C-alpha positions, 0 to 999 in steps of 0.5 A, a space after each residue: 318663337 323660341 330663342 333657338 328659332 330666333 337664333 336660327 332666323 338670325 343666322 339665316 338672315 346673316 347668311 342671306 346678307 353676307 356679300 358674295 363675290 360674283 363669279 365673273 369677279 373671281 375669274 377676273 381676279 384670277 386672270 389679273 394675277 395669273 397673267 400679272 396684268 399690273 406688270 404687263 401694264 408697265 411693260 406696255 407703257 415702256 414699249 409705248 415710251 420706246 414708240 413715242 421716242 422713236 416716232 418723235 411724238 405721237 406714233 399713231 393709233 394703229 401703232 399704239 393698238 399694235 403695241 398694246 395687243 401684240 406686246 401685251 399678249 406676249 408679256 401676259 403669256 411669258 408671265 403665265 409661264 413664269 408662274 407655272 414654272 415657279 408654282 412650287 417655290 411660290 407656295 413657300 413664300 407668303 407674298 405669292 402663296 395666294 396665287 391661283 396656281 398655288 391656292 387651288 383656284 386653278 385646280 387643273 393647271 395643265 392648260 396654262 403653259 399651252 395658253 402662255 405659249 400661244 399668247 407669245 407665238 400668235 402675235 409674234 408670228 402674225 407681225 412677222 411678214 410686215 415687221 420682223 424686228 418687232 417679232 424678234 423683240 417680242 420673242 426675245 423678251 419672252 425668251 429672256 424672262 422665261 428661259 434665261 431668267 426663270 429657268 436658268 438664272 433665278 434658281 442658280 445665281 444671286 445676279 439673276 435679275 441683272 440679266 433678267 432686266 433685259 426683258 424690260 429692255 426688249 419691251 422698249 425696243 419692241 415699241 420702237 420696232 413697232 414704229 419702224 425705228 428700233 435703233 432710235 438713240 432715245 429708245 436705246 437709252 430708255 432700254 438701258 434705263 429699264 435694264 438698270 432699273 429692274 435690279 434695284 426695283 426687285 432687290 428692294 422688294 427682295 429686301 422686304 421679303 428676304 425671309 420669304 426668298 430664303 425659305 423658298 431657297 431662291 438666291 436673290 441678292 439680298 439673301 446672299 449678302 447682309 441687308 446693308 450690303 444689299 442696300 449698297 448694291 441697290 444704290 449701284 443701280 439707282 445711281 446710273 438709272 437716275 443719271 441715264 434718266 436725266 440724260 434723256 433730256 438732250 433729246 429734241 422731243 423732250 424739254 423742261 417738263 421732262 427735266 423738272 419732273 425727272 429731277 424731282 423723281 430722281 432726287 426722291 429716289 436717291 434720298 430713299 436709297 440713302 435712308 435704306 443704306 442708313 437703316 436697311 429695314 423693311 419699311 425703308 425697303 418698301 419705301 424704295 420699292 414704291 418709289 421705284 414704281 413711281 419713278 418709272 411711271 413719272 419717267 414714261 408719262 413725262 416722255 408721253 407728255 413732252 413728246 406729244 406737245 409739238 403734235 398737239 400744237 399742230 392740231 
């Protein structure tokens, strides 16, 4: 065997042993990114938080399935429409240039808006006869995110996400509506927290990708101010978010577990924001962005844990 033959055989063996991503895995990855399933998961958790507070505990398996299916479907549809409408600007940003509507993984995207609209309308109309408030909040959340935020505000004003944060509030109220008590005081406060949380969450991300947003000509607040000013704007929402989160402890369904864990999460959030003000660098922006995710997760999980304790004791 010649050296050339050995080389060809080696190359052949390397080709045979090279890992090949299964087709189903590629499709799953596309679905996860296109429909923003990670964000959808957080929105469904927020909706469940509203349901737990409005029900004063475990809302019931049927209501939880309704929240997951109807809320998850509507949020996924709105996310797909958002990516379809922003596919051009996404191609200008390093953070989003690998999305499937940008990199060619979905070569013929004409079906995406139709699927997005269907995912919003089908569950919304299906629950209309039995629960009109739930239909209202499902449609309201999608309308705020797609029309008000994506189409109208995001390309035009630095305060786009301030109003866009109301989409998260609608998710919370869809959860309380699912259990038949959309105006529950606890759910209303949680919806306020989501409204306040969203801007500082996205502003810290925009600080991290400030050059990306500038290149795409998207007027997120950190691109229109200095990084130091943006860090103070972040604090202007971190502070009321933390205070509102601690205020929830006055609800009968919540107790010491909620207060202690939320106090720790809130202090951590403030400390990271202070460090961002002192040094508005990408590492500190990333740290605060991650902390904002942790804060929301702790907030919702502690609501679940504390509010179901009376239910568990009665079993």
